[in-house]
N, C-alpha and C positions, 0 to 999 in steps of 0.2 A: 188498132193503134190507140195509144192513150190519148185522152182528151186534153188538149192544152187549156191552161187556166188563164183567162184574160186578165184577172186581177194581178197575176205575177208577170204579165207581159210576155207570155210564152209563145214563141214561134220556132218550131224545131227545124233545123237545117237538114234537108234530106237530099240535096243535089250532090251526087257523087263527084261530079267534075269540080264543083266549088270546094267540097271537102278535100279533094286531092290537091287543089291549088293552095289552100290554106296551110296544109302541113309542109308544103314545099317552100314557103316564104323564108324559113330558117332551117338549117340542118339540126334536127332534134336528137341525133345520136348522142347518148350518154348525158343528155341534159336533164335537169330537174324541172318538171313541168307543173304549172298550176293552171287548171281549167276552171273558169267561172261560168256557172250555168250550163252544165253538160247536157241537160235535158235527158234524152233517152240513150245518150252515149254514142251517137253517130261519129262525132269528131274524136271522142275518146278512143274509139276503136282504131281509127286511122293513126292517132298519135302513138298508140302502143305498137303499131306495126313499124314505127321508125326507130325502135330500140332506145328509148330514153332510159335514164337511170332510175327515175322515180316519177310517178304521176299522182298529184293531189287534185281532187275536184271539190269544189264548193257548190252544194246544191241545197236550196232552201225547202223545196217541195218534198214532203215526207214520202209521197207515193213514188216519185221519181227515184228517191234514194233506195227504195226497195228494189226497183227495177235494176238500178246500177249495181247493187250488191249481188243480185242474182246473175247479172251479165258478166261482171268482172271479178267477183270473189275477192281474192287478195292482190290482184294485179294493180289496183289503184287504192289509194287512201281516200275515203269519202268523208267529207266534213259537212254535216247536216246543219247548216246555219245560213244566216243572211250575210252576204259579203260585206255589207255596210257595218256589221257588228264586229268584224274580224280585224285583229291587229296583224297585218301581213308580215311584219318583221319577225313575229313569233312562229310562223308556219314552218320555217326550215332554216337550218344553218347554212344551206347552200343558196346561191343566187338562183332565182326562179325565172323561167321563161313562161310568160302568161298568155293564155288564149281565152277569148271570151266572146260568145254571142250574147252580149249584154242585154238584159231587159231594157227596152227603149224608154220606159217610163222613169228609170233611175240611172241611165247610162252616163249622163253628164255628172251626176252626183258621185258616182263611183270614180270617174276619171279625176275629178277635182280632189276628191279625198286622197287618191294615190299621189297626185302632184304635191299637194300641201303636206303630205306625210312623208315625203322623201327625206331620209336621213343623209346629211352631207358626208358622213364618214363611211357609211356602208349602205349602198342602195340595194334593196331587197330583190329587184328584178333587173334583168339585162335587156329584155325586149317585151313589148306588149303587142300582141296581134289581136286586134279588137274590131268587132263589127258594130256599126252605129246606123241609125236611120240616116239616110243620105243627107237630109237637110242639116242634121247635127254635124256630120262629118265635114260638110262645106263650111260650117262655122268654125270648126277646129282648124282647118287648113287655110282659111282665108287671110288675105293680106290687108293692111290698112288702106283706107280710102276706097273700100268696097263695102257693099251693103251687108254682107254676112260677118264682117269683122267686128269682134266684140270681146267680152270678158273671156270666153272660152278660148279664142284665138291667142289672146295675150298670156293667159295662165299656162296653156299648153306649150306654146313656143318659147316661153321663158326657160323652161327646164328640159324640154324634150325635142328631139328631132322627129319630124313626122313625115311619113311617106304614104301616099295613096297607092293601094295595091289594085283594087278593082271595084266596080259597082256590081251589085247582086240584085237581080229582079225578084219580085214576089213569088214566082213559080218555084223558086229554090227552097221554099219553106212550107211547112205544114203546121197550122193552117196558114193560108196565104195572107200576109199583111197587106194593108192598103197603101204601103209606101215602099220605095226602093231602099236598099241598104248599101253601105259602103264599107269595105275592109281597109283598115289603116294599120300601119306598122309604126311603133314608137320606140325610140331608143334614147336613154338618158344622155344629155350633153355632158361632155367632159369639162368644158369651160362654160361658165354661166355667171350671171350677175348676182353677187352675194347680197342677200337680204337678212336682216336680223330675224324676221318672222315672215314667212310666206303669206300668212293670213293678212298681212298689211297690204300686199298686192291685191289680194282678193277683195279687201275693203275698198281700196282706191278705185278699182275697176267697177265695183258694184255701184259706188256713188256716182261715178262719171256716166255709166251706161244706163242709169235708172231712167233717164229721159234722153234716149239716144238721138232724137231728132232736134233737140234743143241745143243752144250754145253752151259751151263748157264754163262760162263765167260763174254761174250759180254754184255748181259743184266745186269748182276751184276755190271760190271764196269760202264755201262751207268747210272745206278741209284745211285751208291755209289762212283763215282769219282775215279775209279780204286783202291779202298781200299782193297788190299790183306790182310791186317792185320785184318779187320773186318770179312772177310770170314774165316780166320784161327780161330779167337775167337769164331765164331759161329759153327765151325766144318763143314763148307760147302765145299765140293769138287767141284771146279769150272769146273771140267771135266764132272760133272753130266749133264743129260738132265733135263728139267723142271719137268717131271713126277716122277723123283727120289727124289724130296723133299716133305715131308709130309705137311699136312695143318698147323701144329703148326710152322713149319719153315717159311712158308709164312707169318703167323701172326707176328712172331718175326721180320722178315724182314720189314714188314710194320711199326711196332713200331719203329724200327731203322730209317727208312725213315722219319717218322713223327718227331722224335727227331732232325734229321738233318735239316728239312725244316721248323720247327715251330719257 
């Protein structure tokens, strides 16, 4: 078996029961599939068995690309690149269903990139079936007024519906990671709060959660030029901590920020 590279965050999924569970999350027949980080192709093999129309895989590791080419020949299109360098809108004219056992060291970076890059007119994916370190998944699905609620919860739930599928133990991987994993299903929301630039929401949440255990007075004044009147109008208690504000409040704050800076 090929040696996994720690520098690329490689842990290959080998559990047949989990692989079978993943491909049954969505009906894959005649779909256009994008798999990120296919590794040695264990999940790719299962995907092909479901009769999709087309399968694209993005793999950064040159050695794994050779294995994938030998294993699948022309059955899949292999893109030898870093997913963070790719413009997903250019990959296909068809809407893609995405699978990914994402490298845990860059999983949040990938997800945020995809969220901030969603085009309002045409969304390049219909579903994301992604695996995260369990701790990260808990941050994604957490609600406000809980310890795991933060930037990732807000950014994700602004634009996507999220459903937890299952937890996955270390024994399902080679080599075994030191953490548990969680499989999540994401679907773009049809109705969502419009922003001029999603990066403004990223900025607002970054400033507020920079010191998550402190009161929000300082970041609020930093962004809104010490405007106590605005806080009063919005019903925001400046003695709150960042996790005490719900997602809609952060969206409203972002809209106010955009109105001030546009």
